[in-house]
C-alpha positions as CSV (number, residue, x, y, z in Angstrom):
1,M,10.3,-1.8,13.7
2,S,9.9,-3.4,17.1
3,E,9.1,-7.0,17.8
4,A,5.4,-7.9,17.8
5,S,4.0,-9.6,21.0
6,E,3.2,-13.2,20.6
7,F,-0.2,-14.5,21.9
8,D,-3.1,-16.9,21.2
9,K,-6.9,-16.4,21.2
10,N,-9.4,-19.1,21.5
11,S,-8.8,-22.9,21.8
12,I,-6.3,-24.6,19.6
13,S,-8.7,-27.5,19.4
14,L,-11.0,-25.4,17.0
15,D,-11.1,-26.6,13.4
16,S,-10.3,-23.3,11.8
17,K,-6.8,-21.9,12.5
18,L,-5.4,-18.5,11.6
19,L,-1.8,-17.4,12.0
20,I,-0.9,-13.7,12.0
21,A,2.8,-12.9,11.6
22,T,3.6,-9.2,11.9
23,Q,6.0,-6.6,13.0
24,G,5.6,-4.2,15.9
25,S,4.6,-0.7,15.1
26,K,1.7,1.6,16.0
27,F,0.0,0.8,12.7
28,K,0.6,-2.9,12.6
29,N,-0.3,-3.4,16.3
30,R,-3.6,-1.7,15.7
31,L,-4.3,-3.6,12.5
32,T,-3.5,-6.9,14.3
33,Q,-5.8,-5.9,17.2
34,E,-8.7,-5.2,14.8
35,V,-8.3,-8.5,12.8
36,V,-8.1,-10.4,16.1
37,A,-11.2,-8.6,17.4
38,Y,-13.0,-9.6,14.2
39,Y,-12.2,-13.3,14.7
40,K,-12.0,-13.7,18.5
41,M,-15.8,-14.3,18.8
42,K,-15.9,-16.8,16.0
43,E,-14.8,-20.4,16.2
44,V,-11.3,-19.7,15.0
45,Y,-8.0,-20.3,16.8
46,I,-5.7,-17.3,16.3
47,K,-2.0,-17.3,16.9
48,V,0.0,-14.0,16.6
49,I,3.7,-14.1,16.2
50,D,6.5,-11.7,15.2
51,I,7.8,-12.3,11.7
52,S,11.2,-13.3,13.2
53,S,9.5,-16.5,14.4
54,L,8.2,-17.6,10.9
55,E,10.9,-20.2,10.4
56,R,9.3,-22.4,13.1
57,I,5.9,-22.3,11.5
58,N,4.6,-25.0,9.2
59,P,1.9,-23.5,7.0
60,I,0.1,-26.9,6.9
61,N,-1.0,-26.3,10.5
62,Y,-3.1,-23.2,9.5
63,D,-6.0,-22.7,7.3
64,A,-5.0,-19.0,6.7
65,I,-1.9,-17.0,7.3
66,L,-1.8,-13.2,7.4
67,L,1.7,-11.8,6.9
68,V,2.0,-8.1,7.6
69,H,5.4,-6.4,7.0
70,T,7.2,-3.3,6.0
71,W,9.2,-2.9,2.8
72,A,12.5,-1.4,4.0
73,Y,15.7,-0.6,2.1
74,W,14.0,-1.6,-1.2
75,K,13.2,-5.1,0.0
76,P,11.0,-7.3,2.2
77,P,12.3,-8.5,5.6
78,T,14.6,-11.6,5.1
79,N,12.3,-13.7,7.3
80,V,9.3,-13.0,5.1
81,K,11.1,-13.5,1.9
82,L,12.6,-16.8,2.9
83,Y,9.3,-18.1,4.3
84,I,7.5,-17.3,1.1
85,E,10.2,-18.8,-1.0
86,R,10.3,-22.0,1.1
87,H,6.5,-22.4,1.1
88,R,5.4,-21.2,-2.4
89,E,3.2,-24.2,-2.7
90,H,1.1,-22.7,0.2
91,L,0.8,-19.2,-1.1
92,D,-2.9,-19.9,-1.7
93,R,-3.5,-19.8,2.1
94,M,-1.5,-16.6,2.7
95,V,-2.8,-13.1,2.7
96,I,0.0,-10.6,2.6
97,L,0.0,-6.9,3.4
98,T,3.1,-5.0,2.5
99,T,3.5,-1.4,3.7
100,S,6.0,1.0,2.2
101,G,6.6,4.7,1.9
102,N,5.2,4.8,-1.6
103,G,2.5,2.3,-0.8
104,T,3.1,0.1,-3.9
105,S,6.2,-2.1,-3.1
106,K,5.8,-5.9,-2.9
107,M,7.7,-9.1,-3.8
108,K,7.8,-9.9,-7.5
109,G,5.4,-12.7,-8.4
110,V,3.6,-12.6,-5.0
111,D,0.0,-11.4,-4.8
112,A,-0.2,-8.9,-1.9
113,F,-2.1,-6.0,-0.7
114,T,0.0,-2.9,-0.6
115,G,-0.3,0.5,1.0
116,E,1.1,3.1,3.4
117,S,1.0,2.7,7.2
118,R,-1.7,5.2,7.8
119,I,-3.9,4.7,10.9
120,E,-6.9,6.2,9.1
121,D,-6.7,3.4,6.5
122,I,-6.9,0.6,9.0
123,P,-10.7,0.0,8.6
124,H,-10.3,-0.4,4.8
125,Y,-7.3,-2.8,5.3
126,V,-9.3,-4.9,7.9
127,S,-12.3,-5.1,5.7
128,T,-10.2,-6.2,2.7
129,I,-8.1,-8.6,4.6
130,T,-10.9,-10.3,6.5
131,K,-12.9,-10.9,3.3
132,K,-9.9,-12.8,1.9
133,L,-9.3,-14.6,5.2
134,D,-13.0,-15.5,5.5
135,S,-12.7,-17.2,2.1
136,L,-9.6,-19.1,3.2
137,L,-11.2,-20.2,6.5
138,G,-14.0,-21.6,4.3
139,G,-16.8,-20.5,6.5
140,N,-15.8,-23.3,8.9
141,F,-16.5,-20.9,11.8
142,V,-19.7,-19.5,13.2
143,N,-20.4,-16.2,15.0
Protein backbone atom coordinates (compact mmCIF):
# COMPACT_ATOMS: atom_id res chain seq x y z
CA MET A 1 0.00 0.00 0.00
CA SER A 2 1.14 3.49 -0.74
CA GLU A 3 0.23 6.57 1.25
CA ALA A 4 -3.00 8.31 0.27
CA SER A 5 -2.81 11.97 -0.71
CA GLU A 6 -4.32 14.39 1.78
CA PHE A 7 -6.71 17.07 0.52
CA ASP A 8 -9.88 19.03 1.32
CA LYS A 9 -12.95 19.87 -0.74
CA ASN A 10 -15.46 22.60 0.00
CA SER A 11 -15.41 25.06 2.88
CA ILE A 12 -14.64 23.94 6.41
CA SER A 13 -17.35 26.39 7.54
CA LEU A 14 -20.10 24.11 6.16
CA ASP A 15 -22.28 22.41 8.78
CA SER A 16 -21.80 18.86 7.48
CA LYS A 17 -18.32 17.38 7.70
CA LEU A 18 -17.03 14.12 6.21
CA LEU A 19 -13.64 12.56 6.88
CA ILE A 20 -12.29 9.90 4.53
CA ALA A 21 -9.27 7.99 5.88
CA THR A 22 -7.85 5.59 3.34
CA GLN A 23 -4.75 3.94 1.95
CA GLY A 24 -3.23 4.52 -1.45
CA SER A 25 -3.93 1.95 -4.15
CA LYS A 26 -5.52 1.99 -7.58
CA PHE A 27 -8.78 0.66 -6.11
CA LYS A 28 -8.87 2.88 -3.01
CA ASN A 29 -7.85 6.02 -4.92
CA ARG A 30 -10.66 5.47 -7.43
CA LEU A 31 -13.20 4.69 -4.71
CA THR A 32 -12.19 7.84 -2.83
CA GLN A 33 -12.43 9.95 -6.01
CA GLU A 34 -15.96 8.70 -6.65
CA VAL A 35 -17.16 9.28 -3.07
CA VAL A 36 -15.63 12.79 -3.16
CA ALA A 37 -17.30 13.45 -6.55
CA TYR A 38 -20.65 12.40 -5.06
CA TYR A 39 -20.34 14.93 -2.20
CA LYS A 40 -18.31 17.78 -3.67
CA MET A 41 -21.35 19.52 -5.18
CA LYS A 42 -23.29 19.16 -1.94
CA GLU A 43 -22.87 21.35 1.12
CA VAL A 44 -20.42 18.98 2.80
CA TYR A 45 -16.87 19.71 3.87
CA ILE A 46 -14.68 16.74 2.88
CA LYS A 47 -11.26 15.97 4.33
CA VAL A 48 -9.25 13.05 2.90
CA ILE A 49 -6.28 11.67 4.83
CA ASP A 50 -4.06 8.62 4.87
CA ILE A 51 -4.88 6.16 7.66
CA SER A 52 -1.44 6.87 9.14
CA SER A 53 -2.81 10.30 10.20
CA LEU A 54 -5.82 8.94 12.10
CA GLU A 55 -4.25 9.49 15.53
CA ARG A 56 -4.58 13.27 15.11
CA ILE A 57 -8.30 13.10 14.25
CA ASN A 58 -10.99 13.69 16.86
CA PRO A 59 -14.17 11.97 15.62
CA ILE A 60 -16.27 14.65 17.34
CA ASN A 61 -15.22 17.07 14.58
CA TYR A 62 -16.95 15.04 11.84
CA ASP A 63 -20.54 13.99 11.22
CA ALA A 64 -19.38 10.93 9.28
CA ILE A 65 -16.08 9.10 8.93
CA LEU A 66 -15.30 6.69 6.10
CA LEU A 67 -12.44 4.29 6.87
CA VAL A 68 -11.14 2.31 3.88
CA HIS A 69 -8.37 -0.19 4.52
CA THR A 70 -6.89 -3.48 3.48
CA TRP A 71 -6.77 -6.52 5.70
CA ALA A 72 -3.15 -7.67 5.53
CA TYR A 73 -1.32 -10.51 7.26
CA TRP A 74 -4.60 -11.61 8.89
CA LYS A 75 -5.24 -8.29 10.62
CA PRO A 76 -6.26 -4.66 10.05
CA PRO A 77 -3.65 -1.89 9.91
CA THR A 78 -2.54 -0.94 13.42
CA ASN A 79 -3.61 2.71 12.91
CA VAL A 80 -7.18 1.65 12.08
CA LYS A 81 -7.39 -0.88 14.89
CA LEU A 82 -6.15 1.59 17.50
CA TYR A 83 -8.42 4.38 16.24
CA ILE A 84 -11.50 2.17 16.44
CA GLU A 85 -10.52 0.86 19.87
CA ARG A 86 -9.94 4.40 21.20
CA HIS A 87 -13.17 5.75 19.75
CA ARG A 88 -15.64 2.85 20.11
CA GLU A 89 -18.24 5.26 21.47
CA HIS A 90 -18.21 6.95 18.03
CA LEU A 91 -18.57 3.83 15.88
CA ASP A 92 -22.08 5.00 15.04
CA ARG A 93 -20.59 7.78 12.88
CA MET A 94 -18.08 5.49 11.11
CA VAL A 95 -18.54 3.63 7.85
CA ILE A 96 -15.84 1.02 7.34
CA LEU A 97 -14.84 -0.78 4.16
CA THR A 98 -12.35 -3.58 4.68
CA THR A 99 -10.87 -5.19 1.58
CA SER A 100 -9.12 -8.53 1.62
CA GLY A 101 -8.16 -11.37 -0.67
CA ASN A 102 -11.13 -13.47 0.43
CA GLY A 103 -13.44 -10.45 0.67
CA THR A 104 -14.82 -11.34 4.11
CA SER A 105 -12.22 -10.26 6.68
CA LYS A 106 -13.08 -7.59 9.22
CA MET A 107 -12.49 -6.66 12.85
CA LYS A 108 -14.44 -8.71 15.35
CA GLY A 109 -17.34 -6.79 16.86
CA VAL A 110 -17.16 -4.00 14.25
CA ASP A 111 -19.86 -3.53 11.64
CA ALA A 112 -18.08 -3.13 8.31
CA PHE A 113 -18.61 -3.59 4.61
CA THR A 114 -16.22 -6.20 3.25
CA GLY A 115 -15.08 -7.20 -0.19
CA GLU A 116 -12.27 -7.62 -2.65
CA SER A 117 -10.46 -4.70 -4.30
CA ARG A 118 -12.02 -5.13 -7.73
CA ILE A 119 -12.33 -1.98 -9.84
CA GLU A 120 -15.53 -3.24 -11.47
CA ASP A 121 -17.20 -3.36 -8.01
CA ILE A 122 -16.55 0.32 -7.22
CA PRO A 123 -20.00 1.55 -8.35
CA HIS A 124 -21.63 -0.95 -5.95
CA TYR A 125 -19.36 0.10 -3.06
CA VAL A 126 -19.94 3.81 -3.74
CA SER A 127 -23.70 3.33 -3.80
CA THR A 128 -23.70 1.32 -0.57
CA ILE A 129 -21.26 3.63 1.22
CA THR A 130 -22.96 6.89 0.19
CA LYS A 131 -26.37 5.59 1.35
CA LYS A 132 -24.91 5.00 4.80
CA LEU A 133 -22.97 8.30 4.77
CA ASP A 134 -26.11 10.19 3.67
CA SER A 135 -27.94 8.88 6.74
CA LEU A 136 -25.04 9.92 9.01
CA LEU A 137 -24.84 13.37 7.44
CA GLY A 138 -28.54 13.60 8.28
CA GLY A 139 -29.64 15.28 5.12
CA ASN A 140 -28.02 18.49 6.43
CA PHE A 141 -26.70 19.14 2.95
CA VAL A 142 -28.41 20.18 -0.25
CA ASN A 143 -27.57 19.50 -3.88
